[in-house]
N, C-alpha and C positions, 0 to 999 in steps of 0.2 A: 427708237421707234422704227418698226419695220415697214416696208412699202405696202405690204398687204393690209396692215393695220390702218395706215393712212388712207388707202383706197376705200376700205370698208367704212371708215368714219365719214369720208366724203360722200359716198353713196348714201349712207344713212341720212346725212344732212340734206342731200338733194331730195330724198323721198319725204322727209319731214317738211321741207319747204313746199313741196307740191301738195301735201296733205293739208297744210295750214293756209294755202292760197285762198284769198278772198275774191279775186277777180278772175279774168279769163286769160291773162297773160302774166308770166313770171319771167323776169330777166335777171341774170346773175353774172358776175364777173368772178374770175378765179380767186381773187383776194377775198371777196365776200363769202364765197363758198368755204374757203379755208377758215375764216373767222367763225362762220356759222357752225362748222364742224367742231369748233373748240380747239383747233390746232395752232392758232396764233397766226402771226404774220412773218414767220420764218421764210426766207427766200426759197429754200428747197421745198417747203410745204406748198407754197404758192405755185411753184413750177409743177409739182405733182398734180395739184388741183387743175392747172391749165391743161396738162396732158390728159387728165380724165375727161374734162369737158370737151377737149378737141377730139378725143377718140369717140365719144358719144355723138359728137357732131358729124364725124365721118360715117357713122352708122345711121345717120338721119334721125336720131332721137331729139336733137336740138338744132335750132337755127342759129346762124352766126351773123352778128352785125359788127362791122368794123367801124370804130370811132377814131378819127384822126384830128385831135385838137392840137396837142403838143407832141404826144407820143401815140403810136399805133396801139390801141387796146382793143380787145375783143369782148363783146357782150354777147352772152348766149341767151336765147329766147325760147321759152316753151309756151305753147298756146293750148287752150282747153281742148282743141280738136286733135292735138298731137297724140300719137300712140302711147308714149311714155306717160303722159298725163292721165289718159284713160286707164291704163294698167295700174298706175299708182293709186288712183282713187278707188278702183274696184278691189284690188288685192295688193297691198303694199309689200307683203313678203314675196310674192311672185315677181313684182317689179325689182325688188332687191336682188333676187336670184338671177334675173335676166341681166341686170347691169353688172353684177359681179362676173357672170360668165363672159360677157363682152369684154370686160377689162382684163380678164386673164387670157383671152385669146390673142 
């Protein structure tokens, strides 16, 4: 599995998650995104998923919440008023293109 394939599957899963959202807030972890994309729980896939979410967070598409129970984990939060949510609801293919462009830069 190539990295580009994995990233495309992760972006696709994120867009589908936003399109199927019922409420006004969506939160996701790297492991959940990897499972949702159908890539399994392989450690390298989870790390790639975490890198994708982290990169989107640096570009201010996602908010980050740090949870420290036993281990430090990151939960990424999207709200209905966020730019990515609005773009994904209006035009999913445009949102996909924007995310892929960000990930390749």
